[in-house]
C-alpha positions in Angstrom: 85.6 69.1 27.0 88.7 66.8 27.1 91.8 68.3 25.4 94.0 66.2 23.1 97.7 65.7 23.6 98.3 66.5 19.9 96.4 68.7 17.5 97.9 68.7 14.0 97.4 68.7 10.2 98.8 66.1 7.8 99.4 67.9 4.5 98.7 65.6 1.6 98.7 66.5 -2.2 94.9 66.7 -2.3 93.8 67.1 1.3 94.9 68.8 4.6 93.9 66.2 7.2 93.3 67.6 10.6 93.4 65.3 13.6 93.4 65.1 17.4 95.4 62.5 19.3 94.3 61.8 22.9 96.5 60.0 25.4 95.5 58.3 28.6 98.6 57.1 30.6 96.5 54.9 33.0 94.9 52.8 30.2 96.3 49.6 28.6 98.6 50.1 25.6 95.9 49.9 23.0 94.9 52.2 20.2 91.5 53.4 18.9 90.6 55.3 15.8 87.2 57.1 15.8 85.5 58.4 12.7 82.6 60.9 12.9 79.5 61.2 10.7 78.7 63.8 8.0 78.5 67.4 9.0 79.7 67.3 12.6 83.5 67.0 13.2 85.2 64.4 15.4 85.7 66.5 18.5 82.0 67.2 19.0 80.8 63.7 17.8 83.0 61.8 20.2 83.3 64.4 23.0 80.8 62.8 25.3 82.2 59.2 24.7 85.9 59.8 24.9 86.3 60.6 28.6 84.6 57.4 29.6 86.6 54.9 27.5 88.8 52.8 29.7 90.8 50.3 27.5 92.8 52.6 25.2 95.8 54.7 26.0 95.8 56.4 22.5 92.6 57.6 20.7 92.9 59.2 17.3 90.1 61.5 16.1 90.5 62.9 12.6 88.2 65.2 10.7 87.1 63.5 7.5 86.6 65.2 4.1 83.9 67.7 4.1 83.9 68.3 7.8 85.7 70.2 10.6 89.1 71.5 9.8 90.0 69.0 7.1 90.0 70.8 3.7 91.2 70.7 0.1 94.4 72.9 -0.3 92.3 75.6 -2.0 89.9 75.6 1.0 86.9 75.1 -1.3 84.3 72.3 -1.2 84.7 69.6 -3.9 83.1 66.3 -4.3 84.9 63.1 -3.4 84.5 59.3 -3.3 84.7 57.0 -0.3 87.9 55.5 -1.4 89.6 58.9 -1.3 88.6 59.3 2.4 90.0 55.8 3.1 93.3 56.9 1.4 93.5 60.0 3.6 93.2 57.8 6.7 95.7 55.2 5.5 98.2 58.0 4.9 97.5 59.4 8.4 97.9 55.9 10.0 101.2 55.4 8.1 102.4 58.9 9.2 101.7 58.0 12.9 103.0 54.4 12.5 99.8 52.9 13.7 99.9 49.2 12.7 97.2 47.8 15.0 94.1 49.5 16.4 90.5 49.2 17.2 88.1 51.2 15.0 84.8 53.1 15.6 82.7 54.8 13.0 79.4 56.7 13.1 77.0 57.1 10.0 79.2 58.3 7.1 82.2 57.5 9.3 80.8 54.0 9.9 80.8 53.3 6.2 84.4 54.6 5.9 85.3 52.4 8.9 84.0 49.3 7.1 85.9 50.2 3.9 89.1 50.8 6.0 88.7 47.4 7.6 88.3 45.8 4.2 91.4 47.6 3.0 93.5 46.8 6.0 92.0 43.6 7.6 95.0 42.7 9.7 95.4 46.1 11.2 91.9 46.5 12.6 91.0 44.3 15.7 87.6 45.3 17.1 85.1 47.5 15.2 82.4 49.7 16.7 79.7 50.8 14.2 77.1 53.4 15.2 74.4 53.3 12.5 76.9 53.0 9.7 75.7 54.2 6.3 74.9 51.2 3.9 73.9 48.9 6.7 70.1 49.3 6.5 68.1 47.4 4.0 64.7 49.1 3.2 62.2 48.0 0.7 62.7 49.1 -2.9 60.2 51.9 -2.8 61.4 53.2 0.6 65.0 53.1 -0.6 64.2 55.1 -3.7 62.3 57.7 -1.7 65.0 58.0 0.9 67.7 58.4 -1.8 65.7 61.0 -3.6 65.1 62.9 -0.4 68.7 62.9 0.8 70.1 63.9 -2.7 67.6 66.8 -2.8 68.9 67.8 0.7 72.5 67.8 -0.7 71.4 70.0 -3.6 69.9 72.5 -1.3 72.9 72.5 1.1 75.4 72.8 -1.8 73.7 75.9 -3.1 74.0 77.7 0.3 70.8 79.6 -0.4 68.4 77.1 1.2 70.5 75.7 4.0 67.6 75.5 6.5 65.4 73.5 4.0 68.4 71.3 3.2 69.0 70.5 6.8 65.3 69.7 7.3 65.4 67.3 4.4 68.6 65.7 5.6 67.2 65.2 9.1 63.9 63.8 7.7 66.0 61.2 5.7 68.3 60.1 8.5 66.1 60.6 11.6 62.4 60.7 10.6 61.2 59.7 14.1 63.2 62.4 16.0 61.7 64.7 18.5 61.0 67.6 16.2 61.4 71.1 17.6 63.3 70.0 20.6 66.4 71.7 22.1 68.5 68.8 20.9 67.3 69.3 17.3 68.2 73.0 17.5 71.7 72.1 18.7 72.1 69.5 15.9 71.0 72.0 13.2 73.5 74.6 14.5 76.3 72.0 14.3 75.3 70.8 10.9 75.2 74.4 9.5 79.0 75.0 10.0 80.0 73.6 6.5 76.7 72.9 4.6 78.4 72.4 1.2 80.9 70.0 2.9 77.9 68.1 4.3 76.4 67.9 0.8 79.7 66.4 -0.5 79.6 63.8 2.3 75.9 63.0 1.5 76.8 62.6 -2.2 79.8 60.4 -1.3 77.5 58.0 0.7 74.9 58.0 -2.1 77.5 57.2 -4.7 78.9 54.4 -2.6 75.4 52.9 -2.0 75.0 52.6 -5.8 78.2 50.9 -6.7 79.6 49.0 -3.7 78.9 45.4 -3.0 77.2 45.6 0.5 77.3 41.9 1.1 81.0 41.6 0.4 81.7 44.7 2.5 79.8 43.2 5.5 81.5 39.8 5.0 84.9 41.6 5.2 84.2 42.8 8.8 85.2 41.0 12.0 84.7 41.4 15.7 81.9 44.0 15.3 79.7 45.7 17.9 76.9 47.6 16.2 74.8 50.3 17.8 71.3 51.2 16.6 68.9 53.9 17.8 65.6 52.7 19.3 63.7 55.4 17.3 65.6 54.8 14.0 64.1 53.0 11.0 63.2 49.4 12.1 64.9 48.0 9.0 68.3 49.2 10.3 68.0 47.1 13.5 66.4 44.2 11.7 69.3 44.1 9.3 71.7 44.2 12.2 70.0 41.3 13.8 70.0 39.3 10.6 73.8 39.7 10.4 74.4 38.9 14.0 72.2 35.8 13.8 74.5 34.3 11.1 77.8 35.1 12.8 79.4 34.7 16.2 81.6 37.9 16.0 78.8 40.5 15.4 76.9 42.0 18.4 73.9 44.2 17.9 72.9 46.8 20.6 69.6 48.7 20.5 70.0 52.0 22.3 66.5 52.9 23.5 65.4 56.5 23.5 67.7 57.5 20.7 67.5 58.1 17.0 70.2 58.5 14.4 71.9 61.0 16.7 72.7 58.3 19.3 76.3 59.3 20.1 75.1 62.7 21.2 72.0 61.4 23.0 73.4 58.4 25.0 77.2 58.7 25.0 77.6 57.1 28.5 75.7 54.0 27.5 77.7 53.6 24.2 81.0 54.1 26.0 80.1 51.5 28.6 79.2 49.0 25.9 82.4 49.6 24.0 84.4 49.2 27.1 82.7 46.0 28.1 83.1 44.5 24.6 86.8 45.3 24.5 87.3 44.0 28.1 85.9 40.7 27.0 88.2 40.6 24.0 91.2 41.3 26.3 90.1 38.5 28.6 89.8 36.1 25.6 93.4 36.8 24.7 
């Protein structure tokens, strides 16, 4: 796996934010921030995509709250809100003096990416969203059932006594059409089991945000977006993406066939290629 130029931790009053900074001397002078999903840290989430990106000479991959090596000072798991994760990232960006950058986010990290764009609109140029939380728009009954399922998963994961059941419920909620019992699912389960209580906190963070954030306003605050949806994911997610793209000229929607919600692990080459093409077009337009 590709090794970063810098591995370090930014010590903040309420969080120790671990990050990796990759440098590619042959690439154009352009920066990219990549945010992982719940339960699996940045290095693993983006490991298959990173080596194939061609338009960025610096790529920053932090671990978000609840995941990887980022922890509270007491190294215990505590609940948090989405805005606190955004505050961690803005502190990290200020620490590194990153004023302009492109931004990618997957699932939980996709929601955080959208909030970061809303908080610093002039700083973020292109955005790449891989099935971001909050994007899908299911029917009322489906939405209630999904929310109940994923919160029950969080409860099981937080207790640490029923981690296996909690992971099953979590996967049923985010990837109901996955290939069950496959080798890939076994690998995903093993990765998600590293910090189950931290995953529970991330799930609760997304659920809380879903209840109180204005989704329409959040989507309206985005610009120059490429969105990636798994071909085996809930149809409502792709349908919502298409609806947004139909009403704007700065939002592209890509369906990644043969994948479910775990698309960055399943088709990293295809995603990296599309990200590179999209950014190449932006550079030509400038």
